[in-house]
MIMI-943990 format. One record per residue: residue in three letters; z negated, x negated, y negated of N, C-alpha, C in turn. Coordinates in steps of 0.1 Angstrom, whole numbers, plus 5000, padded with zeros to 4 digits. Layout:
N
ALAZXYZXYZXY
...
# end
This chain:
339
MET516248965273516648945262515248935258
SER515148825246513848745238513648835226
ILE512648895226512149005212511948895200
LYS512948915191512648835180511748895168
VAL512249045168511049105159510549245166
SER509349285162508849405166508449485155
VAL508849595154508949695143507949805149
ILE506949835140505849905142505950045133
VAL505950145139505750285132504650385137
PRO503850405124502550485130502950605125
ILE502650715134503350845132502250955134
TYR502351035125501251165126502051275115
ASN502151375122502651505115503651465107
VAL504851415112506051395104507551415110
GLN507351525117508451565127509851595119
ASN509551625105510851655098511451515093
TYR510751415095511151285089511651195099
LEU510751205109510651105118512051045126
ARG513051145127514251095134515150975126
LYS515151055113515550965104515050815102
ALA514050795104513250665104513450625118
VAL513150655128513750585141515350555144
ASP516150635138517650605139517850485132
SER517250475120517450345109517150205116
LEU516250235127515750125136516750105146
ILE517150215153518050185164519350125158
ASN519850165145520950095142521149955136
GLN519849905135519549755131520649655136
THR521249575125522249475130521849365139
LEU520049345137519749255146519249335158
LYS519849305169519749365182518649305192
GLU517849195186516749155198515449185190
ILE515349305190513949405184513749505193
GLU512349545191511749605199510949715189
ILE511149855194510449955184509450015189
ILE508349985184506950035187506650165179
LEU506750295188506450425181504850475185
VAL503950445177502650495177502450635171
ASP502250715185501650875180500250875179
ASP499750885167498250885164497651015165
GLY498051085175497351245179497951325173
SER499351325168499951405160499751555167
PRO499851665157499551785161500951865162
ASP502051815156503351875159504351805168
ASN505651815169506351775178506951615178
CYS506051565172506251425172506151345186
ARG505051395193505051335207506451335217
LYS506951465212508251525225509351435216
ILE509151395203510451325198510251195203
ILE509351115200508951025207509351005220
ASP508851055228509351025243510951045247
GLU511451135236512851175238513551055235
TYR513250975225513750815222513650735232
ALA512250735240511950635243512650655258
LYS512950755262513850745273515250715273
LYS515850705259517050685259517450545257
HIS516550485251516550345246515350245252
SER515850155257514850065265514149975257
ASN514549975247513849885238512949945225
ILE512650105232511450185223510350175232
ILE509250145226507950155233507350305227
ALA506850375235506050485232504350485232
ILE503850485224502350495224501650625222
HIS500750675232500150785225498850775225
LYS498050815214496550765212496050885205
GLU494650905207493850985200493950965185
ASN493951065175494051035161492950925158
GLY493350835151492550725146492550685130
GLY493550725124493950715112495350585111
LEU495550595098497050505098496650355103
SER495350315099495350155100495150145118
ASP494450225124494050225138495350225145
ALA496550345139497850335146498450185146
ARG498550125135499350025131498449905139
ASN497349885142496749805148497049805164
ALA497149915170497549935183498849905184
GLY499749905174500949865175501249725175
ILE500049655170500449485167499849465184
LYS499049525187498249495201499749475211
ALA500549605210501149615222502649545218
SER502449465206504149405202504149245212
THR505549245211505749105219506749025212
GLY506949065200508148985191507348855186
GLU508248785181507848655177507348685162
TYR508148795154507848835142507349005143
ILE506649035134506049185133506549255119
GLY507149355120507649445105506949565108
PHE506949645097506449765097507249885088
ILE507749995095507950095083507150215084
ASP507150275076506450425074507350535080
PRO506850615088507650735095508550835085
ASP508250845070508850925064509750855054
ASP509850735057510850605051512150595060
TYR512950505056513950435065514550315060
ALA515050215071515450095065517150065066
GLN517850025058518949985054519149905071
PRO520649905076520949865091520749695087
GLU520849625081520649495078519349455076
MET518449495071517049485068516549375077
PHE516349395088515249305099516249185103
GLU517549185100518349065104518348975092
ASN518249055081518148955067516948895067
LEU515848995067514348925066514148805078
TYR514748825092514748735100515148615097
LYS516548625093517248505087516348425074
SER515748495066515148435057513748355063
ILE513248405068511748355074512148275085
THR513148235091513248125100514248015092
GLU514948045084516047935077515247875067
ASN514247945061513047855055512047825061
ASN511847825074510647765081509447835076
CYS509047955072507947995066507248115072
ASP506148165066505148255072505548405071
LEU506148435060506348575055507848575047
SER508348675050509548735041509348865037
ILE510048855026510248975017511149025011
CYS511649135012512849205005512549304993
GLY513749324986513649414977513549564982
TYR513549674976513449844980513749934971
LYS514150054977514850124972513150254967
GLU512950254955511850364953512650494952
ILE512550604959513550724958512450814955
PHE512750904942511951004939512551134942
SER514151134942514951274945516251214945
LYS516951304948518551264951519251214936
THR518751244925519551184915518551084906
GLU517251064909516350954907515850844916
GLN516150714915515850604921515350474915
HIS514550384918514350274911514450154924
ASN515250064919515449924926514549834923
ILE513749784934512749714929512549564938
LEU513049454930513149324937512049214931
TYR511249164940510449064933511048934932
GLU510848894920510948774916510048674915
PRO509748584926508748484926508348374916
SER507248334915506848224906506948104914
GLY506648104927506648004934507148034950
ASN506647984960506848004974505547964983
THR504247974978503147944983502448064984
ALA501148084990500348164992499748184980
GLU499148124975498448104962499648164951
SER500748104949501448184937501948334944
LEU501748364956502148504956500648574957
PHE499748554958498448594954498348624938
SER498848504932498548524918499448614911
ASP500848634916502048724912501448864913
PHE500648894927500049004928499049044918
LEU498448984915497449004906497749034893
ASP498748984888499548964876500449114876
GLY500549174887501249314888502849274890
LYS503049144893504749124897505049164911
PHE504249194918504449184933503749294942
GLY504249384949503649474954503149464972
ALA501849484973501449444987502049544998
TYR502749634995503149705007503449655017
VAL503049695030503249615041504649635048
TRP505449735043506849775050507949715045
ASN507749635036509149545031509049415035
LYS508249365043508049235050507949185062
LEU508249065065508149025079507448935084
TYR506248945093505148865093505348785106
LYS504648655109504748585119503648645129
SER504148655138503448735149501648655153
SER502448525152501148425157499948405148
VAL500448415133499548395125498548545125
ILE499048645126498448795129497548755141
LYS497748735153497148725166496048625165
GLU496548515165495648395164494148405154
ASN494448495144493448475134492848625136
SER493148715145492748835146492648935134
ILE493748935126493848985113494349155118
LYS493749245111493849375114493849485104
PHE494349585103494249675093492749715094
PRO492249765083490649785080490549965086
LEU489849945097489550105102489050175093
GLY489350335093488750435083489450445066
ILE490150345067491150335054491950395052
ASN492450465044494050535042494550495028
LEU493850415023494550355008493950215005
VAL494850135000494649984998494549925011
GLU494949985022494849915034495949785037
ASP496849825028498149725030497849595021
GLN497049635009496549515000495349435011
ILE494649475016493449445024494249335032
PHE495149415043495749325050496349225046
LEU497149235036497749115027496849015026
PHE495449035018494748955015493948865028
GLU494148915038493648845051494748755056
TYR496048805054497048695063497348575050
LEU497148575038497248485030496348405031
LYS495048425039494048315037494848185049
HIS495648275057496048185070497548145067
MET498148195056499548135055499948055047
LYS501047985047500947865036502347895027
THR503647945032504647955023505548115028
PHE506148135016507048275019508348275013
SER509048355019510548335012511248485009
VAL512048504999512448654996514048645000
SER514348765004515548805008516248905000
TYR517148854991517448924979518649054981
GLY517949164984518549294986517649404988
TYR518349544983517349634984517549724999
TYR516549655008516749695022515849815026
TYR514749835019514149945026513850055017
ASN514050185022513950305011512550355013
TYR512150365002510550415003510650554994
ILE510450645002510650774999509250844993
ARG509350884978507950924969507851074972
ASN506751074981506451204987504951264980
PRO505351384973504151414963503151474970
ASN503151474986501951514991501551395003
SER501751284998501351165005499851155002
ILE499351065011497751025006497950954993
CYS498650864991498550804978498750884964
ALA499551004968499851074954498451184951
ARG497951204961496751304959495551244957
TYR494851284947493251194944492351254957
ASN491551174961490251234968489151134963
ASN487951174966486651084964486550964969
THR487550944977487450824984488050694979
PHE489050704967489650614962488650544956
PHE487650544947486550464943486050344950
ASP485550414960485050304973485950214980
PHE487250274983488150194988488650074978
HIS488550084965488950014954487649914954
LYS486549934956485449874958485549784968
LEU485949814979486249734991487249624988
CYS488649654981489449584980489249494970
TYR488149524961487849404949487249314958
GLU486349344968485549244977486449164983
LYS487349204992488449114997489049054989
ALA489749064979490449004970489648884966
GLY488448884962487448784959487648684970
GLU487148714980487448634994488448564994
THR489748634991490548544994491148454982
ALA490648484971490448404958489548274961
ASP488648274969487548164969488648054981
CYS489648094984490548004993491147914986
PHE491247924973492347874966491547784955
GLU492147644950491547574939491047624928
ASP491747714925491547804911490747934913
LYS489747924922489348024924488648154913
GLU488148064903487748114892488448194885
LEU489948134883490948194876491148334883
TYR491348334896492048414903490848534905
ARG489448524904488548634903488548694894
GLU488848624882489248684868490448784867
LYS491448724874492548824873492348944883
THR491448924895490949034901490349134893
LYS489249114886488649174879489649274869
LYS490749184864491549284854492349364863
PHE492849324873493749414880493149524886
ILE491949534893491249624895490549714887
PHE490049684875490049754863490949834859
ALA491949794857493449864853493450004860
TYR493349994873493250104882491950194883
ILE490950154881489450224882489450264870
PHE489950234858489850304845490650424843
GLY491750424851492250514851491950654861
LEU490950614869490750714880490350844875
PRO489450884864488950984855490051074852
ASP491251004849492251054847493051164856
ARG492951114869493451174879492351264884
ILE491251214882490051334890490251494879
ASN490551474866490551564855492051604855
SER493151584862494451614861494451754862
TYR495451864856495851964855496152024873
SER496951934877497651924891496351954902
ARG495251914901494051914910493752034909
LYS493352084924492552214926491052164928
ALA490352174917489052114920488152204909
THR486752214912486152334902485752204890
LEU485052284879484552204869483652114874
LYS482752174884481452104887481852004896
THR482852034902483451864912483851764904
ARG484651814894485151674884484151634879
TYR483451714870482151634865481651554872
ALA481051594884480151514894481151384897
GLU482151404900483051284905483151164892
THR483451224879483951164869482251074864
LYS481251134866480051074865479550974875
ARG479951014887479750894895480950754895
VAL481850804889482650674886482350584873
VAL482050674862481850574850480750544849
GLY479550624857478450574856477850484867
ASP478750424877478650324884478350174878
PRO477350104883477049964878478249884878
TRP478749884888479949784893481149834880
PHE481349964879482550004869482149964854
LEU480849964852480249944838480449754836
GLU480349734846480349574846481849514844
LEU482849594851484249564848484849584837
LEU483949714830484049764816483949654808
ASP482849604807482149474799483149384799
ALA483649344810484549224812485649224805
ASN486449364805487749384802487649474789
CYS486749504783486849614771487449544761
ASN487449404757488149384749489749354748
GLU490249374761491549374765492349494765
ILE491449624761491749754757492749784745
LYS493849774743494649814732494849944727
ASN495150034735495650174735494350254727
LYS494950314716493850414711493050514719
LYS493850544728493250694736492050614745
ASN492550494751491650404759490550354752
ILE490850324742489450254733488350354730
LYS488950494727487850604726487150634739
LYS487950624749487450654761486250564766
ALA486550394765485250344767484050304758
ARG484650384744483150364735482450484740
LEU483050604745481950714748481550654763
ILE481950604770481550554785480350454777
LYS480750364771479350244769478350304764
LYS478550404752477250484747476950584755
GLY477150594767476650674778476650834774
LYS478050854768478051014764479151064777
ILE478651074785479451084798480151244797
PHE479051314791479751474794480751484782
SER480451404771481551414758482751354765
PHE482851234772483951144779484451274788
PHE483651344799484351434805485251554797
LEU484451604789485551724779486651654773
TYR486451534769487651454766489151444776
GLU488351414790489451374800490051514800
LEU489351644802489451774804490751814796
PHE490651784781491251834773492551744772
VAL492751624774493751544776494451554790
TYR493751554800494851544812494551644818
GLY493651784815493751884821494852004811
PHE494452054800494852104790496052084783
VAL496051954778497451914771498251884785
GLY497751804793498751774807499451884811
LYS498851994813499752124817500452164809
ILE500252194793501152204786502552144786
ASN502252014784503251884786504251904799
TYR503451924809504251954822505352084820
TYR504752194814505552314816506752314804
LEU506352194795507352174782508652094786
LYS508552004797509651944801510951994806
# end
């Protein structure tokens, strides 16, 4: 049987979710599929679960490796893959049965390099958002533009990639990065692809886990977004309107970076005042942050954000810090308990 699609699942400490994810792949309507389960040195029972599935199903490949992080696990899966196309799912999410068949039909019938489907963002049993990308075009350039305009998410898991594009250009996930690694991978892929297609259906189930890496702030976020900015700039240079996309990149990254102090000083974080202040000072005192602020300050409309920007530009970092503590610490906690 020729393998049409290889699906890679990076696995670490997810024994309570793993079976649902793997079962959703076993039950795919596309049968010419290989499932690559990469155990990234997981300390729980994931190794046992993976081996159990691999013994029962000939199309499941079990990989066990020392812990190297999410990107390293995905890269190991790419290396082991034999399919014409490559997809990914996260081990705490799951796919609809028709997901990879529809993505495969979309990418092959349109003779393109990437296919994308909609997804369900699930917060609880009673709350979910259905998200579908409406593209402005079908080229790598239009996809990049839509991403920078906030119309499109760079998540790796609701897409199907051409294996030859990845392997011939040595495209890998950046090691040591556990945030924005999806974006950096996409930026590199965009440099080598031409067209894409959209499969109109909500085929992926993205479980919003409050304990996930993205949900919890840590002091690497700022540095990771600096790297993301650099990589986006490199991709922008591949297109004719590179100056336009570099300006869009500044606006896109600033929207996130400007909100980092809010997360640093959130009531929900367990951190000392000394730690919070040091992190706040490091972010808003960074020359790169100040350069982005200068480039985007005229675009700020919200009164609260205007006040924050003025305090930073005047160098009143401690006053800014106290304001953050009051709004996102004290008032944020009150609002949480009043809900």
